[in-house]
N, C-alpha and C positions, 0 to 999 in steps of 0.2 A: 605652451604649457597649459594655458587656460582652455584651449579647444580640446586637448586630450582629456582633461578632467571632466569637461562637460560631456564629451562623448562617452566616457566611462560611466558617468552617472546616468545618462540616458540608456545605456545598455543594461545597467542594473535595474532600472525602473521597468524597462521592457521585459526583462527576464522575470522579474517578480510578478508582473501582470500575467505572463504565460503560465507561471507556476500556480498562481491563484485560479486561473481558468481551468487548468488540469485537475486541481483539487476540487473545484466546483463540479466538474463532470463526475468525479467519483462520488461526491456527496449526493448528487442528483440520482445516480444509479441506486445508491443505498436507500435514500429517502423514498424513491419510487417503490422499492420492495416493501418498505415498512408501511406505506400507505395502501398499496394494492399488491399483495403477493400474487405472483403469476403461477399458474398451474403448470405451464410448460417453460422449461428453462433452456437457454442456449449454452449452458455450461455442462453438457453431458459428457464431453470428452476431456480427459485429464490433460492431454497435450494441448487442447484449445485453451484451457484455463492458463496453462503455463505460457503459451504464446501471447495471449492477451496481456497477461501480467508483465511479460518481458517488454512488450511494446510500450505499455504505460510507464514502466520503470525507466526505460531508455529515454522517453520523452521528458520525464521529470528530472533526470540527471543530465540532460543535454545542456551544454553551455554553463555548467555550474561554476566554472572557473571565473566567471564574471562577478559572481556574488562575493561579498565579504566572507572572511573565515568563519565567523559565528553562524552565518546563515548556511554555509556549506555543511557545517557540523549538524545543524538542526535538520537540514534536508536529508543528510545521510541517515540520521536516526529515524526520521519520519518514513523514509522509503524502506528501511529494513523492518520497521514495525508493520508497515502496510503490506509489503510484498514478500518479506521473508528473505533470509540470507541466500537461499538457492537461486532465486530469481535475480537478486542484486549481483550475485557472483556471475551469473550468466551474461548480464549486461556488460560486465568488464571484459568478458571473453569474446562475445559475439555482438557485433553492432546491430542497431535497430534495422528492421526490414528483412533480415536474413531468416531462413527457416531454422528455427531453434529446436523444433520437435525431434528432429533426427539426431541432433548433436548432444542432447542432454537426456538420454534415456534413464540414467540412474537418478538424476535429480527429480525427474517427473515421477518416477516410481516411488520416491520418498514422500511425495505429497499425498498419496493415497491413504486415507484413514483406515485404521484397523478396527476390528469389531469392538475391542475394549478401549477405544480412544476416548477416555473420559475428560481429557483436558482440551478437547477441541473447542469448547465454548469460549475459553479464554486464551486459546492459542498457546498452550504451554509447550507444545512441541516445536515452536518457532517456524511454522509454515508461512506466517504473515496473515494479518487480519483479513485483508481483501481476498486472499487465496482461500482461506477457510470459509469465508462468506460465499464465494462462488462454488466451492465444492459442496457446501451444504445445500445450495440451490439446485445443483445438478443431480442427475439420476444416480451417479455413483456415490453421492453423499448419503444414500439411504441406509448405509450400515449403522449410522447413528440412530438410536431409537428416538432421540429428541431433536430431530433434524430441524424442525421449525424453530425450536427454542435456541438452538445453536446459531441459526441464521439471524434471528432477532437480536440476540445478545451481542454477537459480533458486529452487526450493523450499528448498534448503538455505540459500541467501542470505536468503530471507524469514525462515526460522527464526532465523538468526543476528541479523538486524536486529531482529526483534520481541523476542527474548529480551533484547537490549541495551536496548530501549525499556522493557520491563517492569521492568528494574532501574535506571530513570532516577534521576538525582541532579543537583544543580546543577553538579557537577564535569564532566558531559558537555557542558555549554555551553562551558566554558573549554578543555577538552581533548576534542574530539569523536572522536578516533581511539579506537575501542574494540576493535579486533582487528587483528592483523597476521598475514596468511597468506601466506607466501612474501614476495613483494615488493609485494603488493597491500595497501593500507590501506583498511580498511572504515570508513566514516563513518556516523554516524547523522544 
């Protein structure tokens, strides 16, 4: 019995380290843009943005059954906030490593912003913060007149959300509001 408990604790610790490393990669990508905005982006294709998000989301959700229930709930909230429900739903249907661009035409088409997409800065349409960030960096994000402002605001939201996730505790499940900015409540 003692060996099983010790191996379970070791598996949880290893999984938390992997999660923290994946979140640190996302934070590095966002901080790199805030420090030195690139003129050329690799997120020009909508299908490429969806595929990259699908791979990252699958990596975050892999082996989540090892984590305690409260951490699984926080992870699910965090991934839905970061990648959006379309990408999270695709991970449940198609495993990581598969070609998802052919399978999810309608979900990929829903990610494309419209000309009057005023809520893109705060992701009011539920695309996911990281998805909106990558769309704003890409060439197809130019339909937004304030493309740079959208990318900067969403990047700061990603950093806030990910820093709250890195400091996760069971208390965040009971009281999910982790920051008040003006009249907006930020939830994990």
